[in-house]
N, C-alpha and C positions, 0 to 999 in steps of 0.2 A: 504494500500500500504506500509505504514511504517513497518507494521508487517511482510510482505513478505521479505522486505529488511533485517530486523533484523534476521529472520530465516535463510536467506542466509548467513549472517555474522556468525551466530552461527555455521552453518554446515561447512563452508569452510575457514573462516578467523580467527575468534577470538578463544581464549582458552575457554574451557567449562564454567568456572566460570564467566568470563566477558560476554560471549555470552548469558548465561541465564539471567544475569542482563539487558542486552540490550533488549532481547526479552520481559522480564517483563515490562520494561519501555515503549516499543512500544505498548504492549497490553493495559497498562493503558492509554496511549495517544489515542489509537484507541477507547476505550470505552468512554473516555471523549468527544472525537469528535462526536461520535454517539449520546451521550446524549445531547450535545449542539445542533446539527442539528435537532433532534427530537423536542426539546423544541422550537427552533426558527421557524420551519416550521409548528408547531401546529396551529399558527394563520392564516396560508394561506391554507384554506380548498379548495380542488378542487370541483368545482361545475360543474355538468353535468346533462343532461336529460332535458325533456320538462318543468319540474317544475321551472327551472331557468328562463324561458321566461316570466312567469306570473309577471305582474306589469311593464314590460318594454314597451317602446313606439315603434310604427311602423307607417310608412307613407303609406297612401292609394295610390295605383297605378291605379287600376281600381275601379270605383265607387262601393261602398258597398250599395246595396239596396235589401235585406240585405246581399247578397253574392258578393264577388269580390276578388281582390288580394291586398296584402300589401307588402311593402318592409321592411324586418327586418334584420339588420346587413348585408345589401348588397344582401340578398336572397329574392326571390319572393315567397310568401306563399299564399295559398288560405285562405280566411278569411270569417267569418260570423259575421255580426254586430248584437249586441243585441239591437233591437229597433231602429227605425229611419233609416237614411241613411247618408252616408259620401261621399264627392266628392274627386277627385284626389288632392293630396297635403296636405290633412288634416292629422292630427296626431291622432292616436287612441291608446288606452291602451290595452295590451293583458290581458284578464281576464281568459283564460284557453286554453287548447290544447285538440283537439278531433282528434286523429290520425294525419293526415297531414293538418288539418284545424285549424287555430287559431280562437278562440272565442274572439272577440274584443268588446270594448265599447267605446263610444265617450269620448274624452279627454277634460274634462272641466277644465279650468285654475284655 
């Protein structure tokens, strides 16, 4: 944004010598800002996709024997329990995702 303002000043307000200096300073500032934000935001990776669900906890809505439903982040998902059964209100750990079905396992403390 600063670069656009500097170009406007160069074309319509300032003398050519001063205008070029202002544009050069604005360009350096813009590049420094870009480098700063790239470095700062590098530590905040965007996570998306089903692989981000693995390892999280979900609460059983319909009993899993071995199939039922769970609530994960406010959404109801079909789930398949690996071995055994789980009753409503229990917490299970998401072990994998198979299409729209979560593969879950019992959550042992």
